[in-house]
Structure formats: structure tokens, C-alpha cells
Backbone as CSV, one residue per row, in Angstrom:
resi,resn,N_x,N_y,N_z,CA_x,CA_y,CA_z,C_x,C_y,C_z
1,MET,14.152,-8.631,3.994,12.927,-8.200,4.620,12.697,-9.012,5.889
2,THR,12.299,-8.368,6.926,12.005,-9.080,8.164,10.543,-9.487,8.170
3,ALA,10.225,-10.471,8.981,8.849,-10.955,9.055,7.888,-9.848,9.467
4,SER,8.337,-8.907,10.293,7.447,-7.844,10.744,7.150,-6.832,9.639
5,SER,7.997,-6.748,8.598,7.753,-5.801,7.521,6.917,-6.413,6.393
6,LEU,6.620,-7.715,6.463,5.811,-8.373,5.444,4.332,-8.173,5.742
7,ALA,3.503,-8.187,4.690,2.064,-8.031,4.883,1.491,-9.186,5.704
8,TYR,1.983,-10.396,5.444,1.516,-11.570,6.175,2.595,-12.637,6.088
9,SER,2.946,-13.214,7.208,4.035,-14.162,7.235,3.671,-15.360,8.111
10,ASP,3.986,-16.550,7.623,3.840,-17.789,8.389,4.972,-18.720,7.961
11,PRO,6.192,-18.465,8.510,7.348,-19.255,8.077,7.347,-20.665,8.645
12,VAL,7.885,-21.606,7.836,8.028,-23.000,8.239,9.440,-23.427,7.877
13,ARG,10.136,-24.027,8.829,11.474,-24.568,8.554,11.306,-25.943,7.931
14,LEU,12.128,-26.228,6.923,12.002,-27.496,6.205,12.188,-28.707,7.110
15,HIS,13.024,-28.593,8.133,13.232,-29.745,9.021,11.982,-30.053,9.852
16,GLN,10.990,-29.150,9.877,9.738,-29.376,10.600,8.681,-30.061,9.725
17,VAL,8.950,-30.176,8.427,7.941,-30.650,7.489,7.752,-32.157,7.538
18,GLY,8.834,-32.923,7.621,8.723,-34.383,7.637,8.103,-34.887,6.345
19,ALA,7.040,-35.684,6.463,6.358,-36.237,5.283,5.403,-35.223,4.661
20,GLY,5.205,-34.102,5.316,4.327,-33.060,4.790,3.527,-32.411,5.896
21,ILE,3.153,-31.173,5.676,2.293,-30.463,6.633,1.171,-29.788,5.869
22,SER,0.048,-29.654,6.533,-1.105,-28.940,5.980,-1.523,-27.882,6.981
23,ARG,-1.870,-26.725,6.470,-2.326,-25.640,7.341,-3.434,-24.864,6.643
24,THR,-4.290,-24.289,7.459,-5.265,-23.325,6.966,-4.848,-21.978,7.526
25,LEU,-4.523,-21.063,6.634,-4.081,-19.729,7.031,-5.264,-18.779,6.957
26,THR,-5.556,-18.131,8.076,-6.652,-17.176,8.135,-6.148,-15.920,8.833
27,PRO,-5.707,-14.922,8.062,-5.199,-13.690,8.682,-6.301,-12.964,9.455
28,ASP,-5.909,-12.319,10.560,-6.874,-11.542,11.337,-7.118,-10.192,10.645
29,ASP,-7.960,-9.356,11.255,-8.347,-8.065,10.648,-7.140,-7.182,10.353
30,ALA,-6.214,-7.079,11.307,-5.039,-6.220,11.124,-4.162,-6.750,9.989
31,GLN,-3.988,-8.065,9.942,-3.170,-8.667,8.883,-3.841,-8.492,7.515
32,ARG,-5.169,-8.660,7.459,-5.882,-8.438,6.191,-5.768,-6.982,5.761
33,GLY,-5.751,-6.068,6.722,-5.565,-4.649,6.403,-4.200,-4.391,5.785
34,ARG,-3.154,-5.028,6.330,-1.809,-4.868,5.754,-1.724,-5.487,4.356
35,ILE,-2.383,-6.627,4.181,-2.398,-7.266,2.859,-3.119,-6.362,1.864
36,ALA,-4.274,-5.824,2.259,-5.037,-4.934,1.370,-4.203,-3.728,0.970
37,LYS,-3.488,-3.160,1.928,-2.641,-2.001,1.628,-1.509,-2.389,0.677
38,ALA,-0.881,-3.539,0.921,0.224,-3.988,0.075,-0.231,-4.272,-1.354
39,LEU,-1.474,-4.747,-1.520,-1.993,-5.096,-2.848,-2.855,-3.983,-3.448
40,ASP,-2.905,-2.823,-2.794,-3.663,-1.669,-3.265,-5.149,-2.001,-3.448
41,LEU,-5.719,-2.656,-2.437,-7.136,-2.993,-2.439,-7.906,-1.995,-1.594
42,ALA,-9.152,-1.738,-1.955,-10.002,-0.887,-1.114,-10.275,-1.599,0.203
43,SER,-10.489,-2.921,0.130,-10.647,-3.719,1.348,-10.438,-5.191,1.017
44,LEU,-10.132,-5.952,2.051,-10.010,-7.404,1.949,-10.874,-7.964,3.079
45,ASP,-12.133,-8.262,2.739,-13.113,-8.651,3.753,-12.887,-10.058,4.293
46,SER,-12.400,-10.962,3.431,-12.081,-12.308,3.895,-10.920,-12.848,3.074
47,PHE,-10.122,-13.674,3.716,-8.983,-14.296,3.037,-8.616,-15.550,3.806
48,GLU,-8.564,-16.654,3.075,-8.204,-17.930,3.682,-7.416,-18.737,2.656
49,ALA,-6.398,-19.418,3.114,-5.599,-20.262,2.230,-5.387,-21.614,2.904
50,ASP,-5.743,-22.673,2.184,-5.413,-24.026,2.617,-4.139,-24.395,1.878
51,VAL,-3.073,-24.706,2.608,-1.789,-25.010,1.976,-1.260,-26.354,2.466
52,ARG,-0.527,-26.999,1.581,0.142,-28.259,1.915,1.548,-28.195,1.356
53,LEU,2.537,-28.429,2.219,3.937,-28.463,1.829,4.431,-29.883,2.052
54,GLU,4.946,-30.501,0.966,5.406,-31.879,1.076,6.605,-32.115,0.180
55,PRO,7.441,-33.099,0.570,8.601,-33.426,-0.267,8.146,-33.973,-1.611
56,SER,8.949,-33.703,-2.636,8.669,-34.237,-3.972,9.998,-34.543,-4.638
57,ALA,9.946,-35.150,-5.794,11.172,-35.461,-6.532,11.884,-34.152,-6.865
58,GLY,13.104,-34.012,-6.426,13.876,-32.805,-6.736,13.619,-31.635,-5.807
59,GLY,12.855,-31.812,-4.749,12.633,-30.697,-3.838,11.359,-30.822,-3.035
60,TRP,10.491,-29.824,-3.180,9.270,-29.730,-2.391,8.147,-29.241,-3.288
61,THR,6.914,-29.520,-2.872,5.749,-29.005,-3.575,4.867,-28.280,-2.566
62,LEU,4.526,-27.046,-2.907,3.577,-26.263,-2.111,2.309,-26.162,-2.945
63,SER,1.232,-26.714,-2.422,-0.029,-26.679,-3.166,-1.132,-26.224,-2.227
64,GLY,-2.247,-25.854,-2.811,-3.367,-25.434,-1.980,-4.400,-24.665,-2.748
65,ARG,-5.169,-23.889,-2.000,-6.277,-23.119,-2.565,-6.388,-21.820,-1.786
66,VAL,-6.565,-20.700,-2.511,-6.814,-19.410,-1.862,-8.257,-19.006,-2.139
67,ARG,-8.898,-18.494,-1.101,-10.263,-17.980,-1.200,-10.276,-16.601,-0.564
68,ALA,-10.906,-15.664,-1.261,-10.939,-14.299,-0.730,-12.120,-13.540,-1.283
69,HIS,-12.554,-12.556,-0.515,-13.506,-11.557,-0.994,-12.821,-10.213,-0.789
70,ALA,-12.542,-9.544,-1.903,-11.827,-8.272,-1.860,-12.618,-7.222,-2.616
71,VAL,-12.237,-5.975,-2.410,-12.829,-4.873,-3.156,-11.697,-4.076,-3.780
72,GLN,-11.674,-4.074,-5.132,-10.721,-3.253,-5.857,-11.412,-1.941,-6.218
73,THR,-10.664,-1.013,-6.785,-11.224,0.258,-7.232,-11.165,0.301,-8.748
74,CYS,-12.297,0.593,-9.377,-12.356,0.686,-10.835,-11.393,1.774,-11.294
75,GLY,-10.565,1.446,-12.267,-9.562,2.382,-12.755,-10.139,3.543,-13.541
76,LEU,-11.399,3.434,-13.972,-12.018,4.514,-14.739,-12.979,5.353,-13.907
77,THR,-13.857,4.671,-13.168,-14.898,5.398,-12.426,-14.526,5.644,-10.967
78,LEU,-13.493,4.963,-10.481,-13.057,5.017,-9.082,-14.118,4.484,-8.124
79,GLU,-15.069,3.714,-8.652,-16.099,3.086,-7.828,-15.582,1.755,-7.290
80,PRO,-16.136,1.282,-6.158,-15.718,-0.009,-5.621,-16.094,-1.138,-6.581
81,LEU,-15.201,-2.118,-6.683,-15.411,-3.243,-7.581,-15.154,-4.531,-6.804
82,PRO,-16.230,-5.191,-6.288,-16.043,-6.418,-5.515,-15.525,-7.556,-6.394
83,VAL,-14.678,-8.397,-5.815,-14.127,-9.538,-6.543,-14.042,-10.725,-5.579
84,ASP,-14.492,-11.887,-6.056,-14.396,-13.122,-5.280,-13.372,-14.022,-5.942
85,ILE,-12.512,-14.605,-5.143,-11.434,-15.450,-5.650,-11.520,-16.814,-4.971
86,ASP,-11.404,-17.864,-5.773,-11.349,-19.235,-5.279,-10.517,-20.011,-6.295
87,GLU,-9.215,-20.113,-6.043,-8.290,-20.706,-7.011,-7.328,-21.676,-6.344
88,ALA,-7.057,-22.775,-7.025,-6.060,-23.747,-6.581,-4.706,-23.359,-7.178
89,PHE,-3.634,-23.787,-6.515,-2.288,-23.514,-7.007,-1.354,-24.651,-6.625
90,SER,-0.247,-24.740,-7.343,0.803,-25.705,-7.042,2.129,-25.093,-7.476
91,ILE,3.097,-25.095,-6.575,4.386,-24.458,-6.829,5.498,-25.443,-6.486
92,ALA,6.428,-25.620,-7.416,7.602,-26.461,-7.170,8.658,-25.617,-6.465
93,LEU,9.271,-26.192,-5.441,10.309,-25.504,-4.674,11.550,-26.381,-4.619
94,THR,12.698,-25.746,-4.533,13.945,-26.489,-4.358,14.860,-25.679,-3.452
95,GLU,15.721,-26.383,-2.729,16.644,-25.700,-1.830,17.780,-25.081,-2.617
96,SER,18.171,-23.906,-2.196,19.286,-23.194,-2.820,20.578,-23.888,-2.436
97,GLU,21.426,-24.166,-3.456,22.696,-24.844,-3.171,23.666,-23.943,-2.422
98,GLU,23.738,-22.696,-2.842,24.674,-21.776,-2.213,23.989,-20.433,-2.010
99,PRO,24.336,-19.724,-0.956,23.709,-18.437,-0.712,24.051,-17.447,-1.828
100,ARG,23.049,-16.646,-2.212,23.251,-15.612,-3.227,23.770,-14.355,-2.571
101,SER,24.615,-13.652,-3.289,25.054,-12.357,-2.784,23.983,-11.327,-3.127
102,GLU,23.944,-10.251,-2.380,22.926,-9.215,-2.564,22.954,-8.587,-3.947
103,ASP,24.145,-8.467,-4.544,24.254,-7.788,-5.835,24.252,-8.747,-7.017
104,GLU,24.022,-10.033,-6.775,23.969,-11.012,-7.855,22.646,-10.871,-8.610
105,GLU,22.740,-10.811,-9.937,21.541,-10.661,-10.752,20.898,-12.012,-11.000
106,ILE,19.566,-12.014,-11.064,18.804,-13.214,-11.372,18.124,-12.978,-12.704
107,GLU,18.286,-13.891,-13.638,17.667,-13.758,-14.946,16.413,-14.621,-14.989
108,ILE,15.277,-13.986,-15.299,14.004,-14.691,-15.356,13.354,-14.379,-16.697
109,THR,12.823,-15.410,-17.349,12.099,-15.229,-18.597,10.643,-15.616,-18.372
110,LEU,9.769,-15.227,-19.293,8.351,-15.552,-19.148,8.099,-17.059,-19.213
111,GLU,8.944,-17.773,-19.924,8.779,-19.209,-20.065,9.496,-19.978,-18.957
112,ASP,10.028,-19.289,-17.971,10.808,-19.918,-16.907,9.911,-20.803,-16.039
113,GLU,10.154,-22.106,-16.082,9.387,-23.062,-15.283,10.232,-23.659,-14.169
114,SER,11.357,-23.018,-13.862,12.227,-23.556,-12.821,11.576,-23.366,-11.455
115,PRO,11.887,-24.264,-10.521,11.280,-24.170,-9.192,11.762,-22.925,-8.434
116,ASP,10.918,-22.444,-7.534,11.310,-21.348,-6.653,12.408,-21.855,-5.716
117,LEU,13.337,-20.965,-5.382,14.431,-21.340,-4.492,14.062,-21.095,-3.040
118,ILE,14.347,-22.068,-2.211,14.161,-21.941,-0.763,15.494,-21.493,-0.198
119,GLU,15.493,-20.377,0.499,16.727,-19.875,1.096,16.683,-20.033,2.607
120,ASN,17.807,-20.388,3.169,17.975,-20.549,4.616,17.059,-21.621,5.204
121,GLY,16.571,-22.549,4.371,15.757,-23.650,4.869,14.389,-23.257,5.384
122,VAL,13.862,-22.099,4.927,12.570,-21.604,5.408,11.645,-21.316,4.232
123,VAL,10.394,-21.784,4.338,9.355,-21.470,3.358,8.310,-20.636,4.083
124,ASP,8.007,-19.441,3.544,7.010,-18.570,4.162,5.653,-18.826,3.503
125,LEU,4.850,-19.653,4.160,3.545,-20.024,3.618,2.642,-18.805,3.450
126,GLY,2.721,-17.875,4.379,1.890,-16.664,4.314,2.207,-15.823,3.096
127,GLN,3.489,-15.649,2.822,3.880,-14.854,1.654,3.453,-15.529,0.354
128,TYR,3.558,-16.853,0.288,3.100,-17.562,-0.904,1.588,-17.419,-1.071
129,ALA,0.835,-17.464,0.021,-0.615,-17.294,-0.058,-0.963,-15.900,-0.578
130,VAL,-0.290,-14.869,-0.068,-0.531,-13.495,-0.527,-0.145,-13.361,-2.002
131,GLU,0.958,-13.996,-2.393,1.383,-13.950,-3.796,0.335,-14.574,-4.706
132,GLN,-0.238,-15.697,-4.289,-1.271,-16.346,-5.101,-2.531,-15.480,-5.187
133,LEU,-2.868,-14.797,-4.113,-3.990,-13.853,-4.146,-3.697,-12.737,-5.140
134,ALA,-2.509,-12.174,-5.072,-2.131,-11.066,-5.965,-2.195,-11.497,-7.429
135,LEU,-1.794,-12.740,-7.721,-1.819,-13.228,-9.102,-3.237,-13.357,-9.648
136,GLN,-4.227,-13.478,-8.774,-5.614,-13.627,-9.218,-6.333,-12.284,-9.384
137,LEU,-5.738,-11.204,-8.901,-6.368,-9.886,-9.003,-6.146,-9.290,-10.381
138,ASP,-7.130,-8.563,-10.869,-7.015,-7.873,-12.148,-6.105,-6.665,-11.949
139,PRO,-5.008,-6.575,-12.702,-4.107,-5.436,-12.512,-4.714,-4.114,-12.993
140,PHE,-5.745,-4.179,-13.841,-6.431,-2.982,-14.338,-7.935,-3.174,-14.161
141,PRO,-8.415,-3.119,-12.913,-9.830,-3.405,-12.673,-10.738,-2.368,-13.341
142,ARG,-11.808,-2.870,-13.957,-12.754,-1.993,-14.647,-14.153,-2.559,-14.457
143,LYS,-15.079,-1.700,-14.014,-16.470,-2.118,-13.852,-17.044,-2.496,-15.205
144,PRO,-17.925,-3.480,-15.249,-18.563,-3.827,-16.522,-19.288,-2.603,-17.103
145,GLY,-19.063,-2.353,-18.375,-19.710,-1.229,-19.049,-18.967,0.093,-18.939
146,ALA,-17.967,0.173,-18.083,-17.214,1.427,-17.944,-16.320,1.595,-19.170
147,GLU,-16.394,2.756,-19.783,-15.603,3.024,-20.977,-14.825,4.312,-20.812
148,PHE,-13.630,4.315,-21.347,-12.812,5.520,-21.351,-13.175,6.329,-22.582
149,VAL,-13.532,7.591,-22.382,-13.856,8.475,-23.498,-12.737,9.496,-23.601
150,GLN,-12.086,9.499,-24.755,-10.992,10.439,-24.995,-11.546,11.850,-25.023
151,PRO,-11.017,12.772,-24.208,-11.503,14.148,-24.256,-11.141,14.784,-25.600
152,ALA,-11.973,15.726,-26.000,-11.733,16.414,-27.274,-10.435,17.195,-27.195
153,GLU,-9.691,17.178,-28.295,-8.441,17.930,-28.359,-8.764,19.423,-28.425
154,PRO,-8.018,20.247,-27.704,-8.242,21.688,-27.822,-7.901,22.129,-29.249
155,THR,-8.600,23.171,-29.695,-8.385,23.618,-31.071,-6.992,24.188,-31.261
156,GLU,-6.499,24.887,-30.273,-5.164,25.444,-30.383,-4.384,25.076,-29.127
157,ILE,-3.244,24.430,-29.293,-2.471,23.933,-28.162,-1.267,24.826,-27.904
158,SER,-1.425,26.075,-27.987,-0.306,26.988,-27.763,-0.507,27.731,-26.453
159,PRO,0.551,27.906,-25.671,0.401,28.690,-24.443,0.104,30.153,-24.756
160,PHE,0.365,30.562,-25.999,0.106,31.949,-26.383,-1.322,32.165,-26.859
161,ALA,-2.101,31.083,-26.976,-3.479,31.206,-27.429,-4.290,32.076,-26.474
162,ILE,-4.034,31.950,-25.170,-4.752,32.761,-24.188,-4.374,34.230,-24.356
163,LEU,-3.089,34.504,-24.567,-2.648,35.889,-24.759,-3.237,36.481,-26.035
164,LYS,-3.363,35.653,-27.066,-3.917,36.107,-28.326,-5.359,36.572,-28.140
165,ALA,-6.087,35.853,-27.288,-7.476,36.224,-27.032,-7.569,37.529,-26.265
166,LEU,-6.557,37.913,-25.497,-6.576,39.134,-24.708,-6.113,40.366,-25.491
167,ARG,-5.485,40.167,-26.635,-4.957,41.265,-27.437,-6.120,42.104,-27.976
168,PRO,-6.001,43.422,-27.844,-7.079,44.281,-28.362,-7.113,44.218,-29.887
169,THR,-8.310,44.321,-30.394,-8.457,44.309,-31.862,-8.338,45.723,-32.398
170,ASN,-7.826,45.852,-33.598,-7.696,47.169,-34.240,-8.974,47.469,-35.013
171,GLU,-9.782,48.344,-34.475,-11.010,48.725,-35.153,-10.886,50.175,-35.565
172,GLY,-9.824,50.582,-35.926,-9.602,51.932,-36.100,-9.657,52.671,-37.246
């Protein structure tokens, strides 16, 4: 993926980090629009991430806090559902020893606590910020009190039921 095809990108080369860098990422309106579209949000009114990338034992640590005001769509009523996010995060990173081939499979389990791999010596702070925002969103947003009511089953589920109703009766 190229930087222009990403919803939001702020790449940093590891050789620029030194003892550590701190940044506040604040996407502009167009970038927030691309993020909202990528995350299937009705809108993303504000989004800010304070991030710090620093060396650690065995690699690097990316830590920070994401703050956002977004509007999701209720999965039942299709009404707007505002959501405020303010969450801290910390991610362990390590440099990839050898480049992966495109067709090489990666095995990941739910209990996998291994560090994220840094490829080509670049960490995309913007993509990590968007990822942390996505992790805080409800994948099945529902307004409080909204309930799904199962529709009543039709009495006869045959395509011929309609034809049966059209058949003339023998009153003869």
C-alpha cells in the first residue's frame, strides 16, 4: 500500500528516532473524512493522537493516547450514534530480520503477544493511531434501548401459496 492510498499516514524512519520522538497527530478535515470512510463512520468530528516512539529492550515502544469524537450508525435503527473516545495504548515493536515474501503466510493466534514487525525501517504513526481508534469503536453499534424484534413467520412458506389463493373454488 502506498502512503497516498492510506486513510492517514505519518511515517517515521527509525534512524530519525534517536532517544525517542513525541508527536501530536491532528488530521485535517479531508484526512478525517478518509478515516471516517475507511472505518465506516457517519462522521469523525475530531481526532487527535499523542504518540511517543522510543527504543526499548528488544526493539521499540510506541505509546500514546487517542482522543476522538465520532458518529457511528446504529445497526438496528440506522440513527446516528455519537461516541467519544479517550484511550491510552502501548505497542511493542521490533525490526524484521528478513524481508517477507508476498505469498508467505503469517500465523496469528488470539493469545499472540509478540511485537509488531517494523518493515523497511519505517513506523507509520498515523496508521497506528487510526488502528487504535478502530479498536475502540463498537463493531456492532446499538443505541441504548434499541431492540431487534423478530418478524412473525409467515403461516405458509411455499411459493405456491399465492397460486393456491388464486385458484377458483368449486361451488358447484
